[in-house]
Backbone as CSV, one residue per row, in Angstrom:
resi,resn,N_x,N_y,N_z,CA_x,CA_y,CA_z,C_x,C_y,C_z
1,MET,0.853,-1.189,0.000,0.000,0.000,0.000,0.886,1.235,0.000
2,THR,0.524,2.228,-0.759,1.281,3.471,-0.774,0.458,4.554,-0.108
3,PHE,1.147,5.521,0.467,0.490,6.597,1.187,0.908,7.913,0.576
4,PRO,-0.047,8.719,0.068,0.312,9.967,-0.601,1.009,10.911,0.345
5,LEU,2.015,11.627,-0.185,2.776,12.565,0.630,2.236,13.971,0.520
6,ARG,1.372,14.221,-0.453,0.898,15.579,-0.670,-0.626,15.617,-0.607
7,ALA,-1.147,16.685,-0.062,-2.589,16.887,-0.009,-2.835,18.365,0.162
8,GLY,-4.054,18.808,-0.044,-4.385,20.230,0.071,-4.369,20.707,1.497
9,LEU,-4.278,22.030,1.659,-4.277,22.595,2.999,-5.599,22.350,3.705
10,ALA,-6.674,22.279,2.951,-7.965,22.008,3.578,-7.939,20.654,4.261
11,ALA,-7.329,19.672,3.599,-7.209,18.352,4.210,-6.315,18.413,5.432
12,ALA,-5.301,19.250,5.366,-4.381,19.370,6.501,-5.118,19.858,7.739
13,PHE,-5.905,20.907,7.578,-6.584,21.459,8.748,-7.685,20.516,9.253
14,SER,-8.319,19.787,8.344,-9.321,18.838,8.809,-8.650,17.709,9.562
15,LEU,-7.429,17.330,9.146,-6.698,16.297,9.861,-6.353,16.749,11.267
16,LEU,-5.929,17.997,11.398,-5.545,18.480,12.708,-6.738,18.545,13.653
17,ALA,-7.931,18.552,13.114,-9.115,18.546,13.954,-9.559,17.132,14.308
18,ALA,-8.872,16.111,13.736,-9.330,14.743,13.847,-9.101,14.065,15.194
19,PRO,-8.116,14.465,16.049,-7.830,13.678,17.232,-9.020,13.360,18.112
20,ALA,-10.040,14.213,18.159,-11.200,13.937,18.995,-11.919,12.684,18.532
21,PHE,-11.703,12.266,17.272,-12.430,11.139,16.718,-11.556,9.893,16.629
22,ALA,-10.298,9.980,17.013,-9.382,8.885,16.771,-8.799,8.351,18.069
23,HIS,-8.400,7.071,18.022,-7.699,6.461,19.153,-6.216,6.787,19.101
24,ALA,-5.650,6.822,17.904,-4.208,7.014,17.737,-3.939,8.312,16.996
25,VAL,-3.197,9.224,17.619,-2.858,10.497,16.986,-1.370,10.769,17.208
26,LEU,-0.837,11.732,16.486,0.550,12.136,16.642,0.623,13.429,17.444
27,GLY,1.485,13.457,18.459,1.579,14.626,19.314,2.228,15.817,18.636
28,VAL,3.183,15.578,17.725,3.850,16.647,16.988,3.250,16.671,15.588
29,LYS,2.481,17.713,15.284,1.615,17.700,14.111,2.144,18.486,12.926
30,GLN,3.353,19.042,13.019,3.931,19.680,11.842,5.440,19.522,11.857
31,ALA,6.031,19.525,10.660,7.472,19.338,10.518,7.878,19.891,9.164
32,SER,9.188,19.921,8.911,9.719,20.480,7.673,10.539,19.427,6.927
33,PRO,10.644,19.558,5.595,11.469,18.621,4.831,12.931,18.690,5.265
34,ASN,13.643,17.583,5.050,15.075,17.485,5.353,15.376,17.756,6.820
35,GLN,14.460,17.353,7.684,14.654,17.539,9.118,14.348,16.229,9.839
36,THR,14.873,16.104,11.055,14.551,14.964,11.905,13.214,15.217,12.590
37,TYR,12.337,14.225,12.545,11.000,14.337,13.138,10.908,13.382,14.323
38,ARG,10.409,13.883,15.442,10.179,13.046,16.623,8.693,12.684,16.674
39,GLY,8.394,11.452,16.323,7.009,10.997,16.299,6.568,10.507,17.666
40,VAL,5.486,11.062,18.169,4.934,10.663,19.461,3.514,10.158,19.215
41,VAL,3.354,8.839,19.167,2.031,8.241,18.934,1.286,8.215,20.263
42,GLN,0.181,8.917,20.319,-0.589,9.030,21.547,-1.790,8.085,21.491
43,ILE,-1.887,7.204,22.459,-2.997,6.250,22.554,-3.878,6.680,23.712
44,GLY,-5.073,7.164,23.382,-5.966,7.733,24.390,-6.897,6.745,25.046
45,HIS,-7.225,5.643,24.358,-8.061,4.603,24.964,-7.953,3.345,24.129
46,GLY,-8.517,2.282,24.620,-8.412,0.989,23.964,-9.434,0.792,22.861
47,CYS,-9.704,-0.478,22.533,-10.658,-0.829,21.470,-11.915,-1.401,22.108
48,ASP,-12.975,-0.619,22.070,-14.250,-1.064,22.638,-14.090,-1.530,24.085
49,GLY,-13.298,-0.767,24.836,-13.130,-1.068,26.249,-12.010,-2.033,26.562
50,LYS,-11.432,-2.687,25.555,-10.366,-3.656,25.795,-9.012,-2.950,25.877
51,PRO,-8.088,-3.451,26.695,-6.780,-2.803,26.835,-5.947,-2.936,25.569
52,THR,-5.099,-1.952,25.338,-4.176,-1.979,24.204,-2.976,-2.853,24.552
53,THR,-2.688,-3.834,23.675,-1.578,-4.763,23.918,-0.488,-4.652,22.861
54,GLY,-0.713,-3.847,21.823,0.299,-3.689,20.790,0.039,-2.446,19.957
55,VAL,1.113,-1.781,19.529,1.024,-0.603,18.659,2.066,-0.768,17.555
56,THR,1.626,-0.679,16.303,2.529,-0.796,15.159,2.398,0.440,14.285
57,VAL,3.516,1.091,13.987,3.557,2.283,13.147,4.188,1.914,11.810
58,THR,3.559,2.313,10.712,4.126,2.131,9.381,4.836,3.414,8.967
59,ILE,6.087,3.281,8.543,6.882,4.434,8.102,6.649,4.620,6.602
60,PRO,6.108,5.745,6.174,5.748,5.923,4.762,6.957,6.240,3.884
61,GLU,6.761,6.129,2.592,7.803,6.487,1.628,8.158,7.965,1.785
62,GLY,9.448,8.264,1.638,9.903,9.632,1.809,10.358,9.941,3.218
63,VAL,10.234,8.969,4.125,10.678,9.112,5.509,11.705,8.013,5.759
64,ILE,12.912,8.390,6.211,14.007,7.433,6.319,14.603,7.438,7.719
65,ALA,15.516,6.481,7.937,16.309,6.414,9.177,15.442,6.380,10.422
66,ALA,14.334,5.640,10.379,13.444,5.554,11.534,14.084,4.732,12.646
67,LYS,13.987,5.236,13.881,14.507,4.551,15.055,13.468,4.636,16.168
68,PRO,13.096,3.511,16.766,12.126,3.549,17.870,12.788,3.821,19.200
69,MET,12.012,4.324,20.142,12.464,4.473,21.523,11.957,3.271,22.321
70,PRO,12.851,2.555,23.010,12.384,1.436,23.840,11.403,1.909,24.901
71,LYS,10.511,1.000,25.285,9.483,1.353,26.265,9.446,0.264,27.333
72,PRO,9.696,0.623,28.584,9.700,-0.381,29.647,8.393,-1.171,29.679
73,GLY,8.528,-2.486,29.790,7.352,-3.347,29.853,6.815,-3.787,28.504
74,TRP,7.421,-3.311,27.423,6.975,-3.664,26.075,8.156,-4.219,25.279
75,GLN,7.866,-5.202,24.399,8.883,-5.716,23.493,8.893,-4.870,22.217
76,LEU,10.081,-4.615,21.712,10.245,-3.753,20.553,10.722,-4.572,19.363
77,ALA,10.129,-4.332,18.194,10.545,-5.028,16.972,10.396,-4.084,15.789
78,THR,11.266,-4.244,14.798,11.174,-3.472,13.559,11.270,-4.417,12.376
79,THR,10.691,-4.015,11.251,10.896,-4.720,9.994,11.526,-3.739,9.017
80,LYS,12.464,-4.242,8.217,13.158,-3.404,7.257,12.802,-3.812,5.837
81,GLY,12.951,-2.867,4.931,12.661,-3.136,3.531,13.259,-2.062,2.643
82,ALA,13.076,-2.236,1.347,13.635,-1.298,0.375,12.758,-0.059,0.276
83,TYR,13.402,1.106,0.150,12.677,2.325,-0.150,12.309,2.340,-1.630
84,GLY,11.378,3.223,-1.986,10.989,3.346,-3.384,12.116,3.870,-4.258
85,ARG,13.046,4.604,-3.655,14.233,5.100,-4.359,15.313,5.372,-3.328
86,ALA,16.503,5.672,-3.788,17.590,6.020,-2.878,17.437,7.467,-2.421
87,TYR,17.782,7.723,-1.149,17.690,9.066,-0.592,19.051,9.472,-0.029
88,PRO,19.412,10.757,-0.141,20.657,11.209,0.478,20.522,11.201,1.997
89,SER,21.616,10.883,2.671,21.641,10.892,4.131,22.998,11.402,4.583
90,TYR,23.193,11.465,5.900,24.471,11.921,6.434,25.592,10.943,6.129
91,HIS,25.229,9.724,5.760,26.234,8.697,5.512,26.238,8.283,4.041
92,GLY,25.974,9.217,3.141,25.886,8.899,1.720,24.447,8.774,1.298
93,THR,24.129,7.739,0.533,22.745,7.491,0.149,22.263,6.198,0.784
94,VAL,20.969,6.134,1.041,20.371,4.924,1.618,19.214,4.493,0.740
95,SER,19.059,3.196,0.569,17.991,2.655,-0.275,17.086,1.699,0.485
96,GLU,17.365,1.489,1.762,16.495,0.634,2.571,16.579,1.067,4.023
97,GLY,15.599,0.648,4.803,15.570,1.016,6.212,14.337,0.483,6.891
98,VAL,14.072,0.971,8.093,12.935,0.498,8.883,11.618,0.910,8.219
99,LYS,10.743,-0.062,8.049,9.435,0.190,7.425,8.282,0.132,8.432
100,THR,8.442,-0.687,9.475,7.434,-0.726,10.545,8.132,-0.839,11.891
101,ILE,7.467,-0.286,12.908,7.934,-0.361,14.291,6.779,-0.890,15.132
102,SER,7.064,-1.881,15.977,6.011,-2.473,16.807,6.429,-2.535,18.264
103,TRP,5.508,-2.137,19.128,5.646,-2.341,20.566,4.566,-3.351,20.971
104,THR,4.945,-4.467,21.572,3.982,-5.512,21.924,4.273,-6.024,23.329
105,GLY,3.318,-6.801,23.841,3.529,-7.495,25.108,3.164,-6.707,26.345
106,GLY,2.777,-5.457,26.180,2.345,-4.671,27.329,0.829,-4.718,27.468
107,SER,0.328,-3.939,28.386,-1.128,-3.840,28.563,-1.466,-2.436,29.056
108,LEU,-2.126,-1.674,28.188,-2.543,-0.306,28.512,-4.061,-0.304,28.678
109,PRO,-4.560,-0.177,29.915,-6.007,-0.212,30.135,-6.748,0.854,29.343
110,ASP,-7.996,0.578,29.069,-8.827,1.476,28.265,-8.927,2.869,28.885
111,ASP,-8.867,2.956,30.195,-9.051,4.250,30.861,-7.733,4.961,31.149
112,GLN,-6.624,4.486,30.515,-5.340,5.136,30.707,-4.760,5.591,29.372
113,TYR,-3.805,6.502,29.456,-3.180,7.124,28.284,-1.691,6.829,28.290
114,ASP,-1.102,6.672,27.082,0.343,6.497,27.006,0.844,6.941,25.634
115,GLU,2.180,7.037,25.516,2.809,7.492,24.274,3.879,6.497,23.835
116,PHE,3.996,6.332,22.508,4.986,5.456,21.903,5.806,6.318,20.935
117,VAL,7.130,6.343,21.125,7.964,7.366,20.501,8.934,6.761,19.494
118,PHE,9.108,7.450,18.376,10.124,7.076,17.401,10.723,8.350,16.818
119,GLN,11.832,8.190,16.114,12.482,9.299,15.432,12.736,8.889,13.991
120,ALA,12.568,9.823,13.056,12.810,9.545,11.646,13.169,10.843,10.943
121,ARG,13.693,10.725,9.745,14.095,11.914,8.992,13.180,12.086,7.794
122,LEU,12.606,13.276,7.659,11.789,13.608,6.505,12.712,14.054,5.373
123,THR,12.563,13.487,4.197,13.427,13.834,3.076,12.797,14.938,2.236
124,ASP,13.484,15.314,1.153,12.930,16.332,0.270,11.809,15.792,-0.612
125,ALA,11.461,14.512,-0.417,10.314,13.954,-1.147,8.985,14.453,-0.589
126,VAL,9.007,14.987,0.627,7.789,15.560,1.204,7.807,17.062,0.942
127,ALA,6.658,17.606,0.605,6.595,19.005,0.181,5.750,19.843,1.136
128,PRO,6.167,21.084,1.407,5.340,21.979,2.220,3.936,22.117,1.641
129,GLY,2.961,22.152,2.522,1.569,22.235,2.101,0.882,20.890,2.053
130,GLY,1.656,19.806,2.163,1.083,18.461,2.147,1.088,17.835,3.524
131,ILE,0.755,16.572,3.563,0.684,15.813,4.807,1.389,14.478,4.595
132,VAL,2.153,14.072,5.580,2.728,12.729,5.606,1.914,11.915,6.612
133,TYR,1.442,10.753,6.175,0.591,9.910,7.017,1.377,8.726,7.565
134,PHE,1.227,8.473,8.858,1.862,7.349,9.531,0.761,6.392,10.018
135,PRO,0.371,5.415,9.218,-0.664,4.479,9.662,-0.271,3.766,10.956
136,VAL,-1.235,3.579,11.831,-1.010,2.942,13.127,-2.016,1.806,13.299
137,ARG,-1.493,0.628,13.673,-2.383,-0.490,14.042,-2.353,-0.640,15.556
138,GLN,-3.523,-0.653,16.136,-3.665,-0.772,17.590,-4.281,-2.131,17.897
139,ASP,-3.503,-2.999,18.539,-3.997,-4.325,18.919,-4.516,-4.279,20.341
140,CYS,-5.693,-4.881,20.542,-6.352,-4.792,21.842,-6.904,-6.146,22.266
141,ASP,-6.048,-6.984,22.844,-6.515,-8.212,23.496,-7.498,-8.993,22.624
142,GLY,-7.049,-9.333,21.408,-7.876,-10.158,20.532,-8.583,-9.408,19.432
143,THR,-8.605,-8.097,19.490,-9.207,-7.305,18.419,-8.203,-6.254,17.958
144,THR,-8.483,-5.639,16.796,-7.538,-4.694,16.206,-8.271,-3.467,15.689
145,ALA,-7.681,-2.306,15.911,-8.139,-1.062,15.288,-7.032,-0.609,14.351
146,ASP,-7.349,-0.488,13.070,-6.348,-0.176,12.053,-6.546,1.255,11.574
147,TRP,-5.725,2.165,12.093,-5.833,3.588,11.771,-4.969,3.885,10.541
148,SER,-5.507,3.553,9.370,-4.707,3.614,8.142,-5.390,4.335,6.985
149,GLN,-6.594,4.838,7.197,-7.296,5.491,6.085,-6.725,6.876,5.809
150,VAL,-6.495,7.160,4.530,-5.946,8.436,4.092,-7.008,9.181,3.285
151,PRO,-7.268,10.454,3.565,-8.299,11.184,2.818,-7.968,11.258,1.329
152,ALA,-8.979,11.052,0.519,-8.832,11.268,-0.919,-8.883,12.772,-1.187
153,ALA,-8.556,13.161,-2.406,-8.595,14.579,-2.778,-9.984,15.150,-2.499
154,GLY,-10.029,16.249,-1.759,-11.287,16.895,-1.435,-12.030,16.279,-0.271
155,GLN,-11.484,15.227,0.322,-12.144,14.550,1.430,-11.548,15.014,2.751
156,ALA,-12.385,15.098,3.785,-11.920,15.509,5.109,-11.611,14.286,5.960
157,ALA,-10.570,14.370,6.785,-10.201,13.254,7.655,-11.331,12.910,8.619
158,ARG,-12.093,13.917,9.019,-13.178,13.652,9.974,-14.277,12.787,9.374
159,ASP,-14.281,12.653,8.043,-15.288,11.814,7.396,-14.875,10.345,7.348
160,LEU,-13.663,10.039,7.777,-13.161,8.670,7.748,-13.403,7.995,9.091
161,SER,-13.675,6.712,9.050,-13.930,5.988,10.298,-12.639,5.640,11.027
162,SER,-11.532,5.440,10.287,-10.246,5.072,10.898,-9.116,5.877,10.271
163,PRO,-9.077,7.195,10.490,-8.068,8.039,9.820,-6.650,7.756,10.318
164,ALA,-5.692,7.742,9.394,-4.290,7.595,9.766,-3.789,8.901,10.371
165,PRO,-2.990,8.840,11.422,-2.391,10.070,11.950,-1.492,10.717,10.901
166,GLY,-1.438,12.023,10.895,-0.656,12.715,9.887,0.111,13.899,10.430
167,VAL,1.120,14.300,9.668,1.975,15.425,10.018,1.904,16.444,8.890
168,ARG,1.527,17.680,9.213,1.473,18.731,8.204,2.887,19.215,7.916
169,ILE,3.230,19.315,6.643,4.570,19.724,6.236,4.573,21.221,5.960
170,VAL,5.499,21.913,6.606,5.621,23.361,6.443,7.055,23.684,6.041
171,ALA,7.209,24.769,5.310,8.558,25.227,4.985,9.246,25.709,6.247
172,ALA,10.527,25.457,6.370,11.257,25.854,7.578,11.137,27.343,7.833
173,ALA,11.122,28.147,6.770,11.041,29.597,6.930,9.705,30.027,7.498
174,ALA,8.688,29.158,7.430,7.374,29.528,7.927,7.299,29.457,9.442
175,THR,8.254,28.761,10.084,8.192,28.595,11.525,9.166,29.483,12.272
176,ALA,10.027,30.196,11.539,10.993,31.040,12.229,11.571,32.058,11.269
177,ALA,12.185,33.078,11.837,12.914,34.029,11.019,14.108,33.335,10.384
178,PRO,14.578,33.780,9.218,15.726,33.133,8.581,16.950,33.178,9.481
179,ALA,17.821,32.182,9.315,19.062,32.158,10.079,19.904,33.368,9.713
180,ALA,20.738,33.805,10.648,21.562,34.979,10.421,22.518,34.752,9.266
181,PRO,22.771,35.763,8.420,23.767,35.608,7.375,25.144,35.392,7.969
182,ALA,26.075,34.864,7.146,27.384,34.472,7.661,28.139,35.641,8.280
183,SER,27.862,36.859,7.841,28.592,38.017,8.358,28.085,38.479,9.710
184,MET,27.005,37.930,10.162,26.414,38.358,11.427,26.781,37.369,12.528
185,SER,27.136,37.865,13.675,27.464,36.981,14.784,26.243,36.200,15.214
186,PRO,26.275,34.857,15.152,25.092,34.090,15.471,24.628,34.261,16.904
187,ALA,25.550,34.546,17.832,25.154,34.639,19.231,24.414,35.926,19.534
188,THR,24.503,36.932,18.661,23.812,38.184,18.934,22.443,38.221,18.259
189,THR,22.074,37.133,17.590,20.817,37.088,16.858,19.753,36.371,17.671
190,SER,18.622,37.033,17.904,17.480,36.398,18.539,16.584,35.837,17.452
191,ILE,16.238,34.592,17.588,15.408,33.909,16.596,13.995,33.808,17.146
192,LYS,13.043,34.313,16.397,11.638,34.231,16.788,10.985,33.041,16.117
193,ALA,10.248,32.267,16.909,9.508,31.117,16.394,8.167,31.077,17.106
194,GLY,7.163,31.704,16.508,5.871,31.814,17.186,6.020,32.644,18.449
195,ASP,5.636,32.064,19.585,5.743,32.768,20.869,7.113,32.594,21.510
196,LEU,8.017,31.888,20.860,9.319,31.607,21.454,10.401,32.535,20.909
197,THR,11.336,32.908,21.774,12.553,33.616,21.376,13.739,32.762,21.790
198,ILE,14.584,32.427,20.816,15.744,31.560,21.049,16.998,32.414,20.948
199,GLU,17.865,32.321,21.943,19.063,33.159,21.977,20.316,32.340,22.270
200,GLN,21.426,32.779,21.701,22.765,32.249,21.946,22.884,30.727,21.837
201,PRO,22.465,30.148,20.726,22.737,28.714,20.558,24.223,28.468,20.299
202,TRP,24.831,27.555,21.061,26.242,27.244,20.863,26.521,25.797,21.217
203,ILE,27.633,25.289,20.740,28.034,23.900,20.934,29.491,23.878,21.392
204,ARG,29.823,22.970,22.291,31.215,22.776,22.673,31.972,22.045,21.562
205,ALA,33.172,22.495,21.262,34.028,21.766,20.336,34.372,20.397,20.926
206,THR,34.708,19.447,20.056,35.017,18.092,20.498,36.398,17.668,20.014
207,PRO,37.068,16.804,20.765,38.327,16.242,20.277,38.050,15.223,19.174
208,GLY,39.072,14.928,18.377,38.902,13.949,17.313,38.484,12.601,17.870
209,GLY,37.540,11.956,17.208,37.054,10.657,17.645,35.891,10.699,18.600
210,ALA,35.553,11.867,19.118,34.406,11.977,20.033,33.109,11.656,19.301
211,LYS,32.191,11.021,19.990,30.925,10.624,19.388,29.738,11.434,19.876
212,VAL,29.962,12.324,20.865,28.870,13.160,21.367,29.366,14.587,21.534
213,ALA,28.439,15.538,21.444,28.750,16.954,21.667,27.585,17.591,22.404
214,GLY,27.905,18.528,23.294,26.873,19.227,24.061,26.485,20.537,23.403
215,GLY,25.188,20.837,23.410,24.670,22.073,22.843,23.890,22.857,23.878
216,TYR,23.895,24.193,23.745,23.326,25.048,24.779,22.638,26.260,24.143
217,LEU,21.696,26.857,24.852,20.952,28.026,24.373,20.007,28.464,25.472
218,GLN,19.243,29.531,25.211,18.149,29.873,26.106,16.901,30.157,25.289
219,VAL,15.740,29.802,25.860,14.453,29.950,25.190,13.498,30.692,26.106
220,THR,12.854,31.724,25.573,11.849,32.486,26.313,10.488,32.302,25.650
221,ASN,9.475,32.003,26.455,8.112,31.820,25.960,7.294,33.060,26.332
222,THR,6.920,33.856,25.325,6.144,35.072,25.566,4.647,34.863,25.369
223,GLY,4.256,33.616,25.086,2.852,33.336,24.817,2.070,32.957,26.055
224,LYS,0.890,32.401,25.827,0.002,32.008,26.916,-0.117,30.503,27.067
225,GLU,0.559,29.755,26.173,0.512,28.295,26.224,1.927,27.747,26.388
226,PRO,2.092,26.659,27.135,3.420,26.053,27.244,3.844,25.403,25.934
227,ASP,5.120,25.295,25.727,5.674,24.563,24.592,6.709,23.584,25.141
228,ARG,7.185,22.673,24.297,8.189,21.695,24.723,9.277,21.599,23.671
229,LEU,10.524,21.673,24.082,11.657,21.409,23.197,11.854,19.905,23.134
230,LEU,11.693,19.333,21.928,11.681,17.883,21.770,13.018,17.313,21.309
231,SER,13.676,17.981,20.351,14.910,17.434,19.796,15.651,18.528,19.048
232,ALA,16.833,18.175,18.540,17.657,19.110,17.784,18.441,18.323,16.745
233,SER,18.992,19.040,15.765,19.795,18.353,14.750,20.886,19.278,14.233
234,ILE,22.011,18.676,13.859,23.085,19.338,13.126,23.556,18.343,12.069
235,PRO,24.207,18.799,10.991,24.630,17.870,9.938,25.586,16.784,10.417
236,LEU,26.366,17.054,11.480,27.355,16.084,11.947,26.772,15.002,12.857
237,ALA,25.491,15.102,13.191,24.905,14.139,14.127,23.537,13.688,13.620
238,PRO,23.306,12.389,13.515,22.001,11.909,13.055,20.880,12.126,14.056
239,ARG,21.238,12.380,15.325,20.174,12.644,16.302,20.680,13.569,17.398
240,GLY,19.767,14.370,17.893,20.067,15.280,18.989,18.943,15.235,20.004
241,GLU,19.258,14.960,21.252,18.260,14.791,22.296,18.405,15.871,23.372
242,VAL,17.333,16.085,24.129,17.382,16.975,25.282,17.741,16.128,26.504
243,HIS,18.807,16.502,27.198,19.262,15.764,28.372,19.278,16.671,29.597
244,GLN,19.324,16.037,30.760,19.441,16.753,32.019,20.576,16.144,32.833
245,MET,21.430,16.993,33.385,22.472,16.530,34.297,22.134,17.018,35.687
246,ALA,22.179,16.120,36.644,21.860,16.484,38.026,22.745,15.686,38.966
247,MET,22.906,16.190,40.170,23.703,15.505,41.184,22.803,14.602,42.014
248,ASP,23.206,13.353,42.154,22.476,12.375,42.958,23.450,11.784,43.972
249,LYS,23.349,12.215,45.230,24.235,11.759,46.297,25.701,11.987,45.936
250,GLY,25.948,13.173,45.366,27.310,13.539,45.031,27.813,13.005,43.711
251,VAL,26.969,12.280,42.977,27.363,11.708,41.689,26.585,12.400,40.579
252,ALA,27.297,12.895,39.577,26.640,13.546,38.444,26.042,12.481,37.534
253,LYS,24.762,12.613,37.257,24.076,11.664,36.389,23.377,12.417,35.264
254,MET,23.385,11.808,34.082,22.764,12.441,32.920,21.724,11.496,32.336
255,ALA,20.581,12.048,31.952,19.514,11.229,31.396,18.707,12.051,30.403
256,PRO,18.149,11.411,29.367,17.311,12.144,28.426,16.017,12.612,29.068
257,VAL,15.530,13.752,28.613,14.229,14.266,29.050,13.202,13.684,28.083
258,GLU,12.593,12.573,28.480,11.836,11.734,27.553,10.708,12.468,26.835
259,SER,9.956,13.280,27.538,8.782,13.908,26.926,9.043,15.329,26.444
260,GLY,10.311,15.760,26.472,10.650,17.102,26.031,10.730,18.076,27.193
261,LEU,11.499,19.129,27.006,11.711,20.141,28.033,10.620,21.197,27.938
262,VAL,9.840,21.358,28.993,8.706,22.280,28.997,9.196,23.720,29.174
263,ILE,8.687,24.617,28.315,8.918,26.052,28.471,7.573,26.686,28.788
264,LYS,7.380,27.073,30.038,6.092,27.591,30.477,5.876,29.019,29.991
265,PRO,4.619,29.476,29.912,4.351,30.862,29.519,5.068,31.843,30.442
266,GLY,5.747,32.846,29.848,6.458,33.844,30.621,7.788,33.396,31.181
267,GLU,8.208,32.181,30.853,9.417,31.609,31.440,10.585,31.642,30.451
268,THR,11.800,31.840,30.966,13.027,31.677,30.191,13.761,30.450,30.713
269,VAL,14.022,29.505,29.838,14.727,28.284,30.210,16.129,28.346,29.609
270,VAL,17.137,28.148,30.441,18.527,28.207,29.992,19.105,26.792,29.954
271,LEU,19.585,26.390,28.800,20.298,25.133,28.656,21.786,25.450,28.755
272,LYS,22.469,24.850,29.741,23.861,25.214,30.003,24.609,24.004,30.542
273,PRO,25.944,24.040,30.501,26.724,22.934,31.064,26.356,22.689,32.527
274,GLY,26.161,21.437,32.876,25.813,21.079,34.243,24.329,21.034,34.524
275,GLY,23.486,21.381,33.545,22.042,21.350,33.736,21.372,20.752,32.517
276,TYR,20.234,21.332,32.128,19.609,20.918,30.877,20.530,21.280,29.712
277,HIS,20.586,20.419,28.702,21.432,20.679,27.546,20.998,19.791,26.388
278,LEU,21.493,20.103,25.206,21.292,19.246,24.046,22.466,18.272,23.963
279,MET,22.188,17.033,23.603,23.242,16.054,23.405,23.149,15.530,21.967
280,PHE,24.154,15.888,21.162,24.209,15.430,19.778,24.970,14.111,19.751
281,MET,24.316,13.078,19.218,24.815,11.707,19.330,25.382,11.206,18.005
282,ASP,26.292,10.235,18.116,26.844,9.527,16.956,27.471,10.487,15.950
283,LEU,28.337,11.369,16.429,28.979,12.345,15.552,29.739,11.653,14.419
284,THR,29.657,12.243,13.241,30.385,11.708,12.083,31.704,12.428,11.847
285,GLY,32.010,13.420,12.658,33.257,14.166,12.531,33.397,15.112,13.701
286,PRO,34.564,15.761,13.839,34.779,16.662,14.971,34.007,17.968,14.824
287,VAL,33.589,18.528,15.961,33.000,19.862,16.022,34.144,20.815,16.357
288,LYS,34.451,21.732,15.453,35.673,22.526,15.548,35.404,23.926,16.109
289,ALA,36.220,24.317,17.095,36.089,25.633,17.720,36.218,26.728,16.672
290,GLY,35.359,27.749,16.790,35.377,28.864,15.857,34.455,28.700,14.674
291,ASP,33.992,27.459,14.416,33.060,27.220,13.307,31.653,27.652,13.707
292,THR,30.756,27.674,12.740,29.325,27.764,12.992,28.659,26.595,12.297
293,LEU,27.593,26.091,12.884,26.869,24.947,12.334,25.392,25.295,12.218
294,ASP,24.849,25.195,11.022,23.414,25.368,10.846,22.710,24.103,11.309
295,GLY,21.664,24.275,12.087,20.930,23.127,12.604,19.474,23.477,12.811
296,THR,18.777,22.650,13.556,17.367,22.887,13.834,17.049,22.529,15.277
297,LEU,15.986,23.149,15.783,15.363,22.768,17.042,13.923,22.385,16.728
298,THR,13.414,21.338,17.350,12.037,20.922,17.123,11.232,21.074,18.407
299,PHE,10.150,21.864,18.309,9.254,22.116,19.436,7.884,21.505,19.159
300,ALA,7.167,21.187,20.223,5.846,20.590,20.069,4.862,21.539,19.406
301,ARG,4.912,22.844,19.764,3.979,23.819,19.202,4.608,24.653,18.089
302,ALA,5.802,25.130,18.302,6.444,26.026,17.329,6.967,25.290,16.101
303,GLY,7.081,23.965,16.181,7.538,23.191,15.031,9.061,23.161,14.933
304,THR,9.544,22.951,13.716,10.978,22.847,13.474,11.545,24.226,13.127
305,VAL,12.553,24.648,13.880,13.091,26.001,13.789,14.569,25.944,13.371
306,PRO,14.954,26.607,12.279,16.367,26.641,11.910,17.146,27.581,12.825
307,VAL,18.315,27.142,13.272,19.177,27.964,14.122,20.618,27.819,13.635
308,ARG,21.469,28.730,14.070,22.892,28.649,13.766,23.663,28.576,15.076
309,PHE,24.364,27.446,15.264,25.128,27.228,16.484,26.555,27.769,16.312
310,ALA,27.002,28.601,17.250,28.424,28.939,17.341,29.131,27.788,18.047
311,VAL,30.394,27.562,17.711,31.163,26.485,18.345,32.211,27.094,19.259
312,GLY,32.084,26.810,20.570,33.039,27.293,21.549,34.172,26.300,21.756
313,ALA,35.078,26.626,22.651,36.239,25.784,22.897,35.853,24.475,23.583
314,ILE,36.748,23.476,23.479,36.553,22.226,24.209,36.502,22.532,25.711
315,GLY,35.458,22.039,26.379,35.321,22.252,27.811,34.827,23.616,28.214
316,ALA,34.447,24.481,27.255,33.965,25.826,27.590,32.712,25.748,28.457
317,SER,32.569,26.705,29.365,31.380,26.759,30.218,30.374,27.788,29.744
318,ALA,30.755,28.592,28.737,29.878,29.629,28.189,30.380,29.962,26.793
319,PRO,29.563,30.643,25.973,30.020,31.037,24.636,31.265,31.910,24.720
320,GLU,32.057,31.886,23.668,33.253,32.714,23.627,32.880,34.197,23.685
321,ALA,33.726,35.002,24.338,33.455,36.437,24.450,33.658,37.142,23.133
322,GLY,34.547,36.635,22.290,34.808,37.290,21.001,33.654,37.121,20.051
323,GLY,33.598,37.999,19.054,32.600,37.865,18.009,31.202,38.125,18.467
324,GLY,31.038,38.898,19.546,29.682,39.242,19.986,29.130,38.290,21.013
325,HIS,29.879,37.222,21.382,29.397,36.312,22.403,29.526,36.953,23.766
326,GLN,28.742,36.489,24.676,28.759,37.066,26.004,28.920,35.956,27.032
327,HIS,29.696,36.221,28.098,29.787,35.277,29.207,28.604,35.492,30.122
328,HIS,28.141,34.382,30.712,27.051,34.478,31.690,27.639,34.681,33.077
């Protein structure tokens, strides 16, 4: 079965109104081409009162490098297959990858809610103004709900009995001001993304052979609704997560912030060494001091936002003072 990657804006808005009618929806409802997408499948109730015992997500054509997040109490499985064509990636081109992700063996009662998380990269095969659909099969103790229906041209998702969850595709420029030109100091540029203001994004340089790098910034929410920072990306890392470092009985421990870092209305959240920070994983090369790296931040409400990271020295505790950077 193939799933169309493009649809009209009318279908997009009708899809976004669909969660009230569906068991399985996606928590992050918009994304941009050539960006990493964090899929959060939300299961609000079971099938006719029966508990949910399995969730399977189908990865559509044009979406590559899918990776699931393990879930305690559930068994994880993936199936791989060939893509319809080869796609460029950070490691050259890829022609095959994960096609389905399944979580099984658990039991989610009908009156409880939970989330099943994966990460994937949207390629340039998806176009702004369209929708990418991620069909979801929900197994419930002997019965199945198959959320795989895709609206036909001119059809509304609310008219379908089992609509597939979808992600509205937007141009990156639609979610934020353009990144600063090369002649402008990136640390002196405030990036607006809806109600959010992002300031001083920077990354620590890494020694050769390092596989992780820390990223830092501050975010201010001037709106009336909370938002969540879900993930980040740079060309040198296939994935970027939000982590927290804290002291536990005198021992520094670091762990991912599974559901994203909340930015409350009127609040400024600072990501800095020793606290909340971005962790760029599986680096393909060194992050060099003095460079700048174009990347993205993905928020639950503001969507995917392009940013430019300044690169500070190895072990730096704050952005470099030169070039418009400021010490905290």
